[in-house]
GUTORDO-113039 format. One line per field, with one value per atom (N, C-alpha, C, O, CB): residue in one letter; atom name; x, y, z. Coordinates in Angstrom, 3 decimals, always signed. Glycine has a CB too. Example, Ala and Ser with C-alpha at 12.3 -4.5 7.8 and 13.67 -1.06 7.14 Angstrom:
aa = [A  A  A  A  A  S  S  S  S  S]
at = [N  CA  C  O  CB  N  CA  C  O  CB]
u = [+13.190  +12.300  +13.200  +14.236  +11.308  +12.850  +13.670  +12.900  +13.409  +14.084]
v = [-5.690  -4.500  -3.300  -3.319  -4.473  -2.250  -1.060  +0.030  +1.138  -0.598]
w = [+7.800  +7.800  +7.800  +8.465  +9.046  +7.080  +7.140  +7.870  +8.039  +5.725]
END
This chain:
aa = [M  M  M  M  M  I  I  I  I  I  R  R  R  R  R  I  I  I  I  I  N  N  N  N  N  N  N  N  N  N  H  H  H  H  H  S  S  S  S  S  T  T  T  T  T  K  K  K  K  K  H  H  H  H  H  F  F  F  F  F  N  N  N  N  N  L  L  L  L  L  V  V  V  V  V  T  T  T  T  T  W  W  W  W  W  T  T  T  T  T  I  I  I  I  I  D  D  D  D  D  K  K  K  K  K  T  T  T  T  T  S  S  S  S  S  N  N  N  N  N  T  T  T  T  T  G  G  G  G  G  V  V  V  V  V  K  K  K  K  K  L  L  L  L  L  I  I  I  I  I  S  S  S  S  S  E  E  E  E  E  D  D  D  D  D  N  N  N  N  N  K  K  K  K  K  L  L  L  L  L  S  S  S  S  S  F  F  F  F  F  S  S  S  S  S  L  L  L  L  L  Y  Y  Y  Y  Y  P  P  P  P  P  N  N  N  N  N  P  P  P  P  P  S  S  S  S  S  S  S  S  S  S  K  K  K  K  K  I  I  I  I  I  L  L  L  L  L  N  N  N  N  N  I  I  I  I  I  N  N  N  N  N  I  I  I  I  I  S  S  S  S  S  T  T  T  T  T  E  E  E  E  E  K  K  K  K  K  K  K  K  K  K  L  L  L  L  L  N  N  N  N  N  A  A  A  A  A  S  S  S  S  S  F  F  F  F  F  K  K  K  K  K  I  I  I  I  I  V  V  V  V  V  S  S  S  S  S  I  I  I  I  I  D  D  D  D  D  G  G  G  G  G  K  K  K  K  K  V  V  V  V  V  I  I  I  I  I  Q  Q  Q  Q  Q  E  E  E  E  E  I  I  I  I  I  S  S  S  S  S  N  N  N  N  N  E  E  E  E  E  I  I  I  I  I  I  I  I  I  I  I  I  I  I  I  D  D  D  D  D  G  G  G  G  G  N  N  N  N  N  Y  Y  Y  Y  Y  T  T  T  T  T  K  K  K  K  K  D  D  D  D  D  I  I  I  I  I  I  I  I  I  I  I  I  I  I  I  G  G  G  G  G  N  N  N  N  N  L  L  L  L  L  T  T  T  T  T  S  S  S  S  S  G  G  G  G  G  T  T  T  T  T  Y  Y  Y  Y  Y  I  I  I  I  I  L  L  L  L  L  V  V  V  V  V  A  A  A  A  A  N  N  N  N  N  L  L  L  L  L  N  N  N  N  N  G  G  G  G  G  V  V  V  V  V  N  N  N  N  N  Y  Y  Y  Y  Y  S  S  S  S  S  H  H  H  H  H  L  L  L  L  L  F  F  F  F  F  V  V  V  V  V  K  K  K  K  K  E  E  E  E  E]
at = [N  CA  C  O  CB  N  CA  C  O  CB  N  CA  C  O  CB  N  CA  C  O  CB  N  CA  C  O  CB  N  CA  C  O  CB  N  CA  C  O  CB  N  CA  C  O  CB  N  CA  C  O  CB  N  CA  C  O  CB  N  CA  C  O  CB  N  CA  C  O  CB  N  CA  C  O  CB  N  CA  C  O  CB  N  CA  C  O  CB  N  CA  C  O  CB  N  CA  C  O  CB  N  CA  C  O  CB  N  CA  C  O  CB  N  CA  C  O  CB  N  CA  C  O  CB  N  CA  C  O  CB  N  CA  C  O  CB  N  CA  C  O  CB  N  CA  C  O  CB  N  CA  C  O  CB  N  CA  C  O  CB  N  CA  C  O  CB  N  CA  C  O  CB  N  CA  C  O  CB  N  CA  C  O  CB  N  CA  C  O  CB  N  CA  C  O  CB  N  CA  C  O  CB  N  CA  C  O  CB  N  CA  C  O  CB  N  CA  C  O  CB  N  CA  C  O  CB  N  CA  C  O  CB  N  CA  C  O  CB  N  CA  C  O  CB  N  CA  C  O  CB  N  CA  C  O  CB  N  CA  C  O  CB  N  CA  C  O  CB  N  CA  C  O  CB  N  CA  C  O  CB  N  CA  C  O  CB  N  CA  C  O  CB  N  CA  C  O  CB  N  CA  C  O  CB  N  CA  C  O  CB  N  CA  C  O  CB  N  CA  C  O  CB  N  CA  C  O  CB  N  CA  C  O  CB  N  CA  C  O  CB  N  CA  C  O  CB  N  CA  C  O  CB  N  CA  C  O  CB  N  CA  C  O  CB  N  CA  C  O  CB  N  CA  C  O  CB  N  CA  C  O  CB  N  CA  C  O  CB  N  CA  C  O  CB  N  CA  C  O  CB  N  CA  C  O  CB  N  CA  C  O  CB  N  CA  C  O  CB  N  CA  C  O  CB  N  CA  C  O  CB  N  CA  C  O  CB  N  CA  C  O  CB  N  CA  C  O  CB  N  CA  C  O  CB  N  CA  C  O  CB  N  CA  C  O  CB  N  CA  C  O  CB  N  CA  C  O  CB  N  CA  C  O  CB  N  CA  C  O  CB  N  CA  C  O  CB  N  CA  C  O  CB  N  CA  C  O  CB  N  CA  C  O  CB  N  CA  C  O  CB  N  CA  C  O  CB  N  CA  C  O  CB  N  CA  C  O  CB  N  CA  C  O  CB  N  CA  C  O  CB  N  CA  C  O  CB  N  CA  C  O  CB  N  CA  C  O  CB  N  CA  C  O  CB  N  CA  C  O  CB  N  CA  C  O  CB  N  CA  C  O  CB  N  CA  C  O  CB  N  CA  C  O  CB  N  CA  C  O  CB  N  CA  C  O  CB  N  CA  C  O  CB  N  CA  C  O  CB  N  CA  C  O  CB  N  CA  C  O  CB  N  CA  C  O  CB  N  CA  C  O  CB  N  CA  C  O  CB  N  CA  C  O  CB  N  CA  C  O  CB  N  CA  C  O  CB  N  CA  C  O  CB  N  CA  C  O  CB  N  CA  C  O  CB  N  CA  C  O  CB  N  CA  C  O  CB]
u = [-220.374  -219.622  -219.013  -219.524  -220.472  -218.005  -217.239  -217.408  -217.248  -215.625  -217.707  -217.892  -216.988  -217.404  -219.369  -215.709  -214.663  -213.752  -213.698  -213.829  -213.053  -212.126  -210.719  -210.122  -211.989  -210.256  -208.825  -208.659  -207.568  -208.236  -209.660  -209.500  -208.708  -209.088  -210.835  -207.699  -206.862  -207.370  -206.847  -205.380  -208.314  -208.786  -210.059  -210.945  -208.942  -210.237  -211.533  -212.341  -211.793  -211.263  -213.429  -214.227  -215.307  -215.991  -214.824  -215.491  -216.340  -217.172  -216.697  -215.629  -218.357  -219.292  -219.643  -220.342  -220.571  -219.192  -219.558  -220.660  -220.651  -218.376  -221.685  -222.719  -222.734  -222.965  -224.086  -222.479  -222.494  -223.790  -224.134  -221.316  -224.520  -225.791  -225.495  -224.708  -226.886  -226.149  -226.142  -227.602  -228.315  -225.227  -228.047  -229.193  -229.192  -228.531  -229.814  -229.956  -229.756  -231.254  -232.196  -229.168  -231.364  -232.704  -232.756  -232.051  -232.964  -233.621  -233.812  -235.059  -235.993  -233.783  -235.223  -236.463  -237.629  -238.803  -236.158  -237.206  -238.294  -238.895  -240.118  -237.833  -238.062  -238.599  -238.669  -239.166  -237.865  -238.244  -238.150  -236.781  -235.826  -239.138  -236.692  -235.437  -235.014  -235.820  -235.721  -233.674  -233.047  -232.117  -231.222  -232.321  -232.185  -231.337  -230.529  -231.001  -232.081  -229.184  -228.267  -227.439  -227.077  -227.330  -227.137  -226.308  -225.204  -225.393  -227.175  -224.023  -222.945  -222.373  -222.098  -221.930  -222.187  -221.773  -220.302  -219.916  -222.639  -219.435  -218.031  -217.669  -217.561  -217.029  -217.505  -216.977  -215.442  -214.760  -217.418  -214.902  -213.461  -213.082  -213.794  -212.797  -211.838  -211.226  -209.876  -209.253  -210.933  -209.420  -208.329  -207.656  -208.303  -208.689  -206.371  -205.644  -204.154  -203.523  -205.732  -203.639  -202.325  -201.598  -202.193  -202.244  -200.358  -199.687  -198.198  -197.832  -200.109  -197.342  -197.616  -197.932  -197.446  -196.365  -198.704  -199.064  -199.028  -199.871  -200.510  -198.108  -197.091  -195.889  -195.662  -196.575  -195.189  -194.157  -192.944  -193.144  -194.669  -191.787  -190.607  -189.979  -189.259  -189.622  -190.170  -189.442  -190.321  -190.239  -188.466  -191.199  -192.066  -193.492  -193.788  -191.627  -194.477  -195.846  -196.448  -196.261  -196.410  -197.106  -197.734  -199.202  -199.949  -197.528  -199.612  -201.038  -201.542  -200.918  -201.335  -202.667  -203.352  -204.717  -205.465  -203.327  -205.203  -206.616  -207.114  -206.528  -206.752  -208.177  -209.021  -210.215  -210.946  -209.480  -210.456  -211.610  -212.111  -211.400  -211.253  -213.398  -214.120  -214.027  -214.358  -215.697  -213.684  -213.590  -212.413  -211.687  -214.683  -212.189  -211.061  -211.168  -212.206  -210.849  -210.050  -210.007  -208.899  -207.823  -209.946  -209.171  -208.046  -207.731  -208.639  -208.509  -206.477  -206.092  -205.011  -204.116  -205.617  -205.052  -203.829  -203.849  -204.869  -203.922  -202.669  -202.508  -201.691  -200.852  -201.725  -202.035  -201.266  -200.982  -201.803  -202.018  -199.826  -199.526  -199.601  -198.904  -198.101  -200.515  -200.724  -200.359  -200.565  -202.176  -199.782  -199.421  -200.733  -201.684  -198.179  -200.734  -201.847  -202.305  -203.480  -201.440  -201.370  -201.759  -202.241  -202.477  -200.652  -202.366  -202.904  -202.119  -202.631  -203.658  -200.696  -199.644  -199.491  -199.256  -198.193  -199.615  -199.365  -197.825  -197.072  -199.929  -197.348  -195.938  -195.551  -194.482  -195.636  -196.424  -195.952  -197.226  -198.270  -195.050  -197.021  -198.145  -197.665  -196.518  -198.638  -198.681  -198.443  -199.712  -200.764  -197.992  -199.623  -200.837  -200.716  -199.687  -201.078  -201.899  -202.195  -201.816  -201.058  -201.265  -202.246  -202.013  -203.498  -204.563  -201.531  -203.355  -204.503  -204.515  -203.559  -204.464  -205.702  -205.880  -206.830  -207.949  -206.390  -206.427  -207.253  -207.939  -207.361  -206.432  -209.166  -209.878  -209.064  -208.285  -211.022  -209.195  -208.406  -207.659  -208.239  -207.546  -206.450  -205.509  -204.521  -203.939  -204.691  -204.311  -203.251  -202.405  -202.952  -203.838  -201.201  -200.325  -199.260  -198.772  -199.621  -198.944  -197.978  -197.186  -197.745  -198.728  -195.829  -194.962  -194.693  -194.476  -193.660  -194.691  -194.332  -193.317  -193.505  -195.693  -192.173  -191.055  -191.401  -191.629  -189.571  -191.430  -191.702  -190.602  -190.746  -192.847  -189.357  -188.246  -187.837  -187.353  -187.014  -188.005  -187.531  -188.561  -188.219  -187.300  -189.768  -190.782  -190.252  -189.615  -192.337  -190.582  -190.280  -191.289  -192.307  -190.352  -191.030  -192.038  -193.299  -193.290  -191.447  -194.422  -195.631  -196.863  -196.750  -195.505  -198.009  -199.143  -199.410  -199.284  -200.333  -199.735  -200.035  -201.358  -202.060  -199.025  -201.710  -203.055  -202.659  -202.143  -204.359  -202.912  -202.850  -204.182  -205.171  -202.500  -204.338  -205.625  -205.537  -204.672  -205.875  -206.443  -206.556  -207.699  -208.809  -206.777  -207.510  -208.543  -208.711  -207.899  -208.352  -209.926  -210.237  -211.442  -212.497  -210.542  -211.307  -212.324  -213.110  -214.336  -213.311  -212.343  -212.893  -213.489  -214.028  -213.921  -213.447  -213.843  -212.572  -211.705  -214.865  -212.543  -211.378  -211.738  -212.831  -210.959  -210.775  -210.700  -209.483  -208.423  -210.574  -209.648  -208.458  -208.229  -209.165  -208.604  -206.943  -206.425  -205.370  -204.425  -205.906  -205.367  -204.313  -203.225  -203.505  -204.837  -201.940  -200.899  -199.846  -199.736  -200.259  -199.129  -198.132  -196.709  -196.460  -198.364  -195.785  -194.459  -193.603  -193.526  -194.027  -193.025  -192.187  -190.875  -190.056  -191.951]
v = [+173.943  +173.125  +171.939  +171.528  +172.679  +171.407  +170.339  +169.104  +169.124  +170.698  +168.123  +166.681  +165.662  +164.755  +166.113  +165.820  +164.857  +164.729  +165.662  +165.386  +163.627  +163.288  +163.933  +164.258  +161.929  +164.084  +164.335  +165.935  +166.357  +163.378  +166.724  +168.119  +168.767  +168.578  +168.751  +169.470  +169.977  +171.327  +171.766  +170.181  +171.928  +173.214  +172.990  +172.361  +174.240  +173.470  +173.424  +174.778  +175.857  +173.168  +174.711  +175.896  +176.046  +175.068  +175.948  +177.213  +177.524  +178.671  +179.625  +177.708  +178.691  +179.884  +180.117  +179.290  +179.707  +181.264  +181.632  +182.534  +183.410  +182.315  +182.379  +183.341  +183.653  +182.775  +182.828  +184.953  +185.460  +186.175  +187.104  +186.371  +185.762  +186.389  +187.230  +186.835  +185.330  +188.467  +189.266  +189.662  +190.150  +190.451  +189.422  +189.805  +190.933  +190.942  +188.783  +191.881  +193.285  +193.465  +193.636  +194.777  +193.417  +193.538  +195.038  +195.448  +192.417  +195.775  +197.213  +197.464  +196.697  +198.061  +198.405  +198.669  +199.311  +199.266  +199.517  +199.892  +200.457  +199.590  +199.557  +201.553  +198.826  +198.109  +196.692  +196.020  +198.355  +196.097  +194.700  +194.116  +194.373  +194.037  +193.387  +192.542  +192.914  +192.915  +190.937  +193.249  +193.551  +192.455  +192.232  +194.886  +191.732  +190.606  +191.006  +191.509  +189.448  +190.798  +191.280  +190.008  +189.226  +192.473  +189.769  +188.656  +189.222  +190.167  +187.489  +188.527  +188.902  +187.610  +186.671  +189.687  +187.526  +186.449  +186.494  +187.550  +186.289  +185.463  +185.566  +184.105  +183.100  +186.052  +184.173  +182.984  +182.887  +183.864  +182.981  +181.772  +181.670  +180.301  +179.319  +182.099  +180.291  +179.024  +178.850  +179.877  +179.069  +177.684  +177.394  +176.228  +175.191  +177.184  +176.298  +175.242  +175.217  +176.253  +175.357  +173.956  +173.743  +173.000  +172.143  +172.973  +173.355  +172.772  +172.910  +173.795  +173.392  +172.148  +170.825  +169.845  +169.984  +170.310  +168.944  +167.857  +166.520  +166.182  +168.073  +165.802  +165.822  +166.815  +167.176  +164.416  +167.212  +168.119  +167.611  +166.791  +169.446  +168.054  +167.770  +168.886  +168.707  +167.099  +170.115  +171.361  +172.510  +173.083  +171.862  +172.851  +173.989  +173.695  +172.992  +175.012  +174.227  +174.104  +175.488  +176.481  +173.612  +175.556  +176.822  +176.826  +175.899  +177.119  +177.994  +178.196  +179.214  +180.259  +178.557  +178.951  +179.930  +180.137  +179.159  +179.545  +181.384  +181.625  +182.782  +183.864  +181.934  +182.539  +183.578  +183.903  +183.006  +183.049  +185.171  +185.693  +186.972  +187.770  +185.864  +187.164  +188.434  +189.359  +190.505  +188.200  +189.206  +190.052  +189.956  +188.964  +189.888  +190.843  +190.819  +189.801  +189.728  +192.151  +188.962  +187.998  +188.130  +188.650  +186.809  +187.656  +187.591  +186.139  +185.308  +188.064  +185.806  +184.478  +183.945  +184.714  +184.366  +182.808  +182.134  +180.666  +180.088  +182.176  +180.168  +178.736  +177.977  +178.516  +178.703  +176.594  +175.608  +174.432  +174.005  +175.179  +173.898  +172.466  +171.622  +171.775  +172.290  +170.680  +169.633  +168.232  +167.831  +169.640  +167.522  +166.020  +165.314  +165.802  +165.234  +164.078  +163.180  +162.798  +162.489  +161.898  +162.822  +162.569  +163.798  +163.730  +161.946  +164.898  +166.030  +167.096  +168.059  +165.622  +166.876  +167.824  +168.920  +168.660  +167.115  +170.154  +171.377  +171.499  +171.671  +172.616  +171.411  +171.408  +172.869  +173.317  +170.460  +173.616  +175.059  +175.916  +175.503  +175.098  +177.169  +178.100  +179.414  +179.857  +178.414  +179.960  +181.303  +181.981  +181.530  +181.306  +183.078  +183.813  +185.239  +185.754  +183.748  +185.828  +187.413  +187.742  +188.696  +188.428  +187.080  +187.458  +188.128  +187.725  +186.080  +189.123  +189.836  +189.582  +189.870  +191.354  +188.992  +188.759  +189.780  +189.863  +187.332  +190.617  +191.590  +190.889  +189.977  +192.866  +191.317  +190.708  +190.429  +191.297  +191.531  +189.375  +189.014  +187.737  +186.784  +190.019  +187.615  +186.296  +186.509  +187.588  +185.843  +185.530  +185.484  +184.280  +183.181  +185.510  +184.383  +183.256  +183.247  +184.318  +183.266  +182.209  +182.165  +180.715  +179.649  +182.321  +180.917  +179.718  +179.256  +180.082  +179.977  +178.018  +177.536  +176.512  +175.663  +176.831  +176.609  +175.588  +174.487  +174.634  +176.147  +173.344  +172.013  +171.036  +169.877  +171.343  +171.593  +170.623  +169.974  +168.842  +171.330  +170.618  +170.084  +169.115  +168.496  +171.254  +168.863  +167.902  +166.443  +166.288  +168.285  +165.463  +164.118  +163.780  +164.461  +163.139  +162.746  +162.261  +161.745  +161.080  +161.147  +162.095  +161.652  +162.436  +163.310  +161.607  +162.217  +163.041  +164.129  +163.829  +162.196  +165.258  +166.337  +166.968  +166.593  +167.284  +167.923  +168.653  +170.145  +170.555  +168.189  +170.897  +172.361  +172.882  +172.553  +172.991  +173.587  +174.117  +175.667  +176.343  +173.705  +176.158  +177.511  +178.104  +177.579  +177.719  +179.133  +179.751  +181.058  +181.968  +179.816  +181.170  +182.391  +183.016  +182.387  +182.101  +184.169  +184.947  +184.066  +184.123  +185.634  +183.249  +182.379  +181.091  +180.368  +183.103  +180.734  +179.473  +178.644  +179.122  +179.646  +177.368  +176.490  +175.672  +175.119  +175.540  +175.617  +174.851  +173.920  +174.345  +175.810  +172.636  +171.733  +171.193  +171.027  +170.602  +170.885  +170.295  +169.337  +169.768  +171.328  +168.058  +167.012  +167.351  +167.835  +165.559  +167.123  +167.266  +166.155  +165.784  +168.825  +165.686  +164.671  +165.335  +165.993  +163.338  +165.092  +165.646  +164.232  +163.224  +166.423  +164.435  +163.354  +163.266  +162.408  +163.534]
w = [-239.019  -238.137  -238.844  -239.885  -237.024  -238.352  -239.138  -238.300  -237.079  -239.382  -238.919  -238.234  -238.803  -239.522  -238.408  -238.466  -238.936  -237.692  -236.891  -240.310  -237.515  -236.523  -236.531  -235.505  -236.582  -237.769  -237.961  -238.263  -238.646  -239.217  -238.099  -238.279  -237.135  -235.980  -238.416  -237.375  -236.213  -235.595  -234.571  -236.695  -236.179  -235.689  -235.005  -235.583  -236.796  -233.768  -233.041  -233.254  -233.028  -231.469  -233.616  -233.703  -232.661  -232.357  -234.992  -232.105  -231.059  -231.300  -231.917  -229.917  -230.887  -230.836  -229.477  -228.893  -231.659  -228.839  -227.381  -227.502  -228.367  -226.531  -226.638  -226.410  -224.931  -224.098  -226.901  -224.600  -223.258  -223.011  -223.742  -223.005  -221.993  -221.540  -220.347  -219.487  -221.196  -220.265  -219.155  -218.866  -219.743  -219.361  -217.534  -217.168  -216.226  -215.188  -216.715  -216.626  -215.787  -215.269  -216.043  -216.837  -214.042  -213.460  -212.953  -212.031  -212.237  -213.616  -213.281  -212.582  -212.820  -214.487  -211.765  -211.089  -211.900  -211.532  -209.981  -213.000  -213.868  -214.828  -214.958  -214.590  -215.568  -216.670  -216.450  -217.353  -217.829  -215.372  -215.159  -215.441  -214.708  -215.967  -216.424  -216.809  -218.202  -219.132  -216.755  -218.350  -219.628  -219.959  -219.143  -219.611  -221.034  -221.485  -222.528  -223.547  -221.906  -222.333  -223.324  -223.786  -222.907  -222.726  -225.023  -225.387  -226.345  -227.110  -226.064  -226.208  -226.975  -227.585  -226.838  -226.144  -228.906  -229.590  -230.049  -230.550  -230.664  -229.934  -230.365  -230.920  -230.217  -229.094  -232.286  -232.954  -232.880  -233.191  -234.407  -232.491  -232.579  -232.904  -232.697  -231.325  -233.464  -233.932  -233.082  -232.812  -235.592  -232.673  -231.915  -232.512  -232.663  -230.535  -232.879  -233.453  -232.973  -232.761  -234.944  -232.816  -232.540  -233.760  -234.414  -231.245  -234.012  -235.079  -234.823  -234.050  -236.384  -235.377  -235.943  -234.761  -233.639  -236.815  -235.081  -234.030  -234.667  -235.498  -233.389  -234.301  -233.291  -233.583  -234.738  -233.134  -232.601  -232.632  -231.776  -230.881  -232.165  -232.023  -231.169  -230.578  -229.596  -231.876  -231.084  -230.570  -230.214  -229.128  -231.596  -231.191  -231.092  -231.361  -232.328  -231.984  -230.504  -230.604  -231.058  -230.354  -229.268  -232.125  -232.482  -232.169  -232.483  -233.936  -231.487  -231.253  -232.131  -232.317  -229.860  -232.691  -233.537  -233.148  -233.153  -234.925  -232.774  -232.354  -233.174  -233.188  -230.790  -233.836  -234.639  -233.859  -233.438  -236.080  -233.641  -232.850  -233.348  -233.960  -231.424  -233.066  -233.563  -232.418  -232.725  -234.007  -231.221  -230.134  -229.221  -229.290  -229.425  -228.434  -227.587  -226.457  -225.800  -227.045  -226.200  -225.277  -224.271  -224.568  -225.921  -223.082  -221.985  -222.098  -222.083  -220.360  -222.210  -222.414  -221.407  -221.056  -223.791  -220.985  -220.296  -220.826  -221.201  -218.565  -220.811  -221.379  -220.323  -219.602  -222.882  -220.299  -219.482  -220.307  -221.119  -218.208  -220.114  -220.607  -219.443  -218.440  -221.307  -219.618  -218.599  -219.098  -220.244  -218.144  -218.086  -218.540  -218.379  -217.769  -217.588  -218.990  -219.075  -217.602  -217.401  -219.927  -216.571  -215.249  -214.427  -213.221  -214.593  -215.155  -214.538  -213.921  -213.352  -213.668  -214.065  -213.446  -214.425  -215.605  -213.152  -213.987  -214.709  -214.958  -213.999  -213.905  -216.253  -216.593  -216.878  -216.464  -217.832  -217.589  -217.960  -218.116  -218.622  -219.393  -217.619  -217.623  -218.376  -218.306  -216.096  -219.091  -219.659  -219.473  -219.924  -221.170  -218.800  -218.411  -218.858  -219.293  -216.888  -218.700  -218.890  -220.341  -220.515  -217.807  -221.355  -222.720  -223.083  -222.615  -223.717  -223.923  -224.440  -225.905  -226.625  -224.117  -226.366  -227.801  -228.299  -227.794  -228.111  -229.324  -229.911  -231.113  -231.705  -230.320  -231.469  -232.475  -233.781  -234.176  -232.744  -234.401  -235.459  -235.330  -234.810  -235.699  -235.742  -235.485  -234.463  -234.348  -236.769  -233.725  -232.687  -232.828  -232.913  -231.299  -232.859  -232.919  -231.727  -231.368  -234.292  -231.194  -230.169  -230.400  -230.658  -228.667  -230.254  -230.251  -228.883  -227.996  -230.945  -228.655  -227.108  -227.437  -228.308  -226.122  -226.687  -226.887  -225.990  -224.790  -226.563  -226.643  -225.951  -225.953  -225.564  -226.564  -226.459  -226.644  -225.313  -225.326  -227.280  -224.212  -222.870  -222.350  -221.342  -221.801  -222.848  -222.357  -222.849  -223.891  -222.970  -222.013  -222.360  -223.454  -223.577  -221.115  -224.248  -225.254  -224.614  -223.578  -226.119  -225.302  -224.778  -225.139  -225.999  -223.415  -224.581  -224.897  -223.877  -222.690  -225.035  -224.182  -223.365  -223.627  -224.566  -223.480  -222.811  -223.099  -222.923  -221.883  -222.020  -223.942  -223.864  -223.361  -224.016  -225.248  -222.377  -221.860  -222.061  -221.504  -220.268  -222.852  -223.127  -222.264  -222.350  -224.613  -221.461  -220.842  -221.442  -221.273  -219.440  -222.250  -222.984  -222.265  -222.176  -224.534  -221.783  -221.021  -220.043  -219.956  -221.995  -219.312  -218.247  -218.716  -217.878  -217.498  -219.963  -220.420  -220.868  -221.599  -221.562  -220.365  -220.739  -221.940  -222.059  -219.563  -222.825  -224.073  -223.928  -223.469  -225.363  -224.327  -224.297  -225.604  -226.385  -223.320  -225.916  -227.143  -226.824  -226.164  -228.085  -227.195  -227.031  -227.962  -229.058  -227.307  -227.594  -228.602  -228.174  -227.006  -228.644  -229.159  -228.853  -229.101  -230.111  -229.773  -228.060  -228.074  -228.475  -227.772  -226.497  -229.718  -230.247  -229.546  -229.874  -231.710]
END
């Protein structure tokens, strides 16, 4: 793990637990681990925002750009990320200057990252 404030990549470790109650053996507990990294660059940006996600497993993804006051500005949904590296360019030239939040929903879990539009 990294403990610095100016690091542009966010690292996550997801553990998904499944509890399967069977009539014969009682309870079966299954866990699945997925390490992923999520970064935006360049930040600040004036025209294009690049998303980079590294993952060990397949992810269903959707993205939202949200203004600081909570309004959804742009949505990108139904992306499938296969294990490995995923990159996507988002055109932000039409946004007014200011601070925005990119919310990435990866397999039902939301991750947010602030970015500045110059």
